[in-house]
C-alpha positions in Angstrom: 97.4 81.3 95.6 98.5 81.8 99.0 95.2 81.3 101.2 95.8 84.2 102.9 95.5 86.9 100.2 92.2 85.5 99.1 90.0 88.0 100.5 92.2 90.8 98.4 91.6 89.4 94.9 87.8 89.8 93.9 85.7 91.5 91.5 88.2 93.8 89.0 91.3 92.3 91.2 90.4 88.6 90.8 92.8 88.4 87.9 95.8 89.0 90.6 94.7 86.1 92.5 97.7 83.9 91.4 100.4 85.7 90.9 101.7 85.3 94.2 102.8 81.7 94.9 104.6 78.8 97.3 107.4 76.6 96.2 104.8 73.9 95.5 103.4 75.8 92.6 103.9 73.8 89.7 105.0 76.6 87.1 108.3 77.1 86.2 110.4 79.8 87.6 113.8 81.2 87.7 115.6 82.8 90.5 115.2 86.5 90.3 118.7 87.3 90.9 119.0 85.6 87.7 117.5 88.7 85.8 120.2 90.9 86.6 123.1 88.9 85.3 124.5 90.0 81.4 123.1 86.6 80.1 119.9 86.4 82.1 118.8 89.9 81.4 119.8 89.4 77.7 117.7 86.2 77.5 114.7 88.2 79.5 114.6 90.7 76.8 114.9 88.6 73.9 112.0 86.4 75.1 109.9 89.6 75.9 110.6 91.1 72.5 112.3 88.6 69.7 111.6 91.1 67.0 113.7 93.7 68.8 117.3 92.0 68.8 118.6 95.6 67.7 116.2 97.6 69.8 117.6 100.1 72.3 118.2 98.1 75.4 117.2 100.9 77.5 113.8 100.9 76.4 113.2 97.3 76.6 114.6 96.8 79.8 111.9 99.6 81.0 109.3 98.0 79.3 110.3 94.5 81.0 110.4 96.1 84.6 107.0 97.6 84.0 105.3 94.4 84.5 107.7 92.8 86.9 106.7 96.6 89.2 103.1 96.3 88.4 102.5 92.5 89.3 104.7 92.7 92.3 103.1 96.0 93.8 99.7 95.3 93.9 99.3 92.1 95.8 102.5 93.2 98.4 101.1 96.8 99.1 97.1 95.5 98.9 98.3 92.7 101.6 100.0 95.4 103.8 97.4 97.8 103.6 94.2 96.1 104.0 95.1 92.7 105.8 98.1 94.1 107.3 100.0 91.0 106.1 103.8 91.3 105.4 104.9 89.4 101.9 108.8 87.7 102.0 109.5 89.5 98.4 113.1 90.1 99.3 114.7 90.0 96.0 117.4 87.3 96.8 114.7 84.9 97.8 112.2 85.6 95.4 111.4 83.4 92.0 109.9 85.1 88.9 107.4 82.8 87.1 107.9 83.9 83.5 104.7 84.0 81.1 104.6 82.8 77.5 105.0 86.7 76.3 108.7 86.6 78.2 107.2 88.9 80.8 106.6 88.0 84.7 103.3 86.5 85.3 103.8 85.7 88.7 106.0 85.1 91.5 107.3 81.7 93.8 108.0 83.3 97.4 109.9 81.4 100.3 106.9 81.1 102.3 103.3 82.8 102.9 104.3 85.8 105.0 103.0 86.8 108.5 100.9 89.5 109.9 102.3 92.3 111.4 103.0 92.2 115.2 102.4 95.7 115.8 101.7 98.6 113.4 104.6 99.8 111.2 106.3 102.9 112.2 105.3 104.9 109.0 105.4 104.2 105.5 108.9 103.5 105.0 109.0 100.8 107.6 106.1 99.1 106.4 107.4 99.0 102.6 110.6 98.1 103.7 110.8 94.7 102.3 109.4 95.9 98.8 111.5 99.3 98.3 114.9 98.2 100.1 114.6 94.7 99.9 113.3 94.1 96.1 113.0 97.3 94.0 116.4 98.5 95.3 118.6 95.5 94.3 116.8 95.0 90.9 117.0 98.6 90.1 120.6 98.6 91.1 121.3 95.1 89.1 119.9 96.5 86.1 121.6 99.5 85.6 124.7 97.5 86.1 124.0 95.9 82.9 122.1 98.4 80.7 123.0 102.2 80.9 118.9 103.0 82.2 118.9 105.9 84.6 117.6 104.9 87.6 115.1 107.6 87.4 113.3 106.0 84.7 113.2 102.6 87.0 111.9 104.4 90.4 109.5 106.1 88.2 108.2 103.0 86.6 107.6 101.6 90.4 106.1 104.7 91.4 103.5 104.8 88.5 102.0 101.8 89.7 102.0 102.6 93.3 100.5 105.6 93.0 97.8 104.1 90.7 96.8 101.4 93.0 97.1 103.8 96.1 94.9 106.1 94.3 92.3 103.0 93.3 92.1 102.1 97.0 91.0 105.6 98.1 87.8 105.4 95.5 86.8 102.0 96.9 86.4 103.6 99.1 88.3 102.1 102.0 89.0 103.8 105.3 91.7 106.6 105.3 93.4 105.2 108.1 93.7 102.1 106.0 95.9 103.7 103.0 97.3 106.4 104.8 101.1 104.9 104.8 100.6 104.1 101.0 99.7 107.7 100.5 102.5 109.1 103.0 105.0 107.0 100.8 104.1 109.2 97.8 103.7 112.4 99.4 107.0 112.6 101.5 109.8 114.2 99.8 112.8 112.4 102.1 113.4 109.0 103.6 113.9 109.4 107.9 117.6 109.3 107.4 117.6 112.4 105.2 118.0 110.8 101.7 115.6 111.5 98.9 112.4 109.1 98.7 112.9 107.6 95.0 109.1 107.2 95.0 108.2 110.7 95.8 105.7 112.1 93.7 105.7 109.9 90.7 103.1 111.4 88.6 101.0 114.6 88.9 97.5 115.7 87.4 97.7 118.3 84.9 95.2 120.7 83.3 94.9 120.9 79.5 93.8 123.1 77.0 92.6 120.1 74.7 92.5 116.4 75.2 91.8 114.5 78.4 91.9 116.8 81.3 93.5 116.8 84.1 95.7 114.4 83.0 97.4 111.8 84.8 100.8 112.1 83.8 104.2 110.5 84.8 106.8 112.7 86.2 109.2 111.0 84.1 109.3 109.2 80.4 109.4 105.4 80.7 111.3 105.8 77.3 109.5 103.4 75.1 109.6 106.3 72.4 113.2 104.6 71.9 111.3 101.7 70.3 109.7 102.9 66.7 107.3 99.8 67.1 105.5 101.6 70.3 103.6 104.7 70.3 103.6 106.8 73.6 102.1 106.0 76.8 98.6 107.7 77.4 100.3 109.5 81.1 103.8 110.3 78.7 105.1 113.6 79.9 105.8 114.4 76.5 102.5 114.0 75.2 101.9 117.7 74.0 105.5 117.9 72.6 106.2 114.6 71.6 109.8 113.5 70.6 111.0 113.7 67.2 109.3 110.5 65.2 107.4 109.3 68.3 103.7 108.1 67.7 101.1 109.6 69.6 98.8 106.9 71.8 95.0 107.0 69.7 93.6 108.0 73.0 95.0 111.1 74.0 
């Protein structure tokens, strides 16, 4: 536990308190960069899903990345928006604590981070360490090993970012506090004119039957390629599932 983050993780968020750690944490960890080597990625996938040795690697890596994005996003974004605290999450200096289930359990940072000296100039500066320093090299490293679409992986990241910002808006927190979080997913282009891969990762769809409005991802995480898994509850294919796909029980 990083002491500066303690105010964030109470109540329903208490189980996130030990995700971010410092180098003296006794839990074993691997360099994040090992995950995007051929042997390292395969080892992670097999530790996560040993019964899927012949399973589709695109689906396996997508499912593994979902936990990676969720557990990295929640403390990093919450610390920035609520505490004004900048965590050092650069991919090349990050270590990943792997749980017994083969999934990312936490992260060791090189140091505890620091407070922003001045307010960041908008969402792309505020979240540059996360997006440019971590998500981009992680995603580029993964697609260099497995032919999974970048859109799938960025959608996994955006899905959890949007969920967290929506949850923070319901707490409620002052609107100004979460403004940069909302702006990141509502801005189509980055300041340099390039596409923002975090833009509108989900939509809220009115339906004739079932839950409505449905919080629905814009891009599928391709878990339907693993016959053992049902579609996600917010899958864009819920109303027209791919052949052979199983629907979740709650939709």
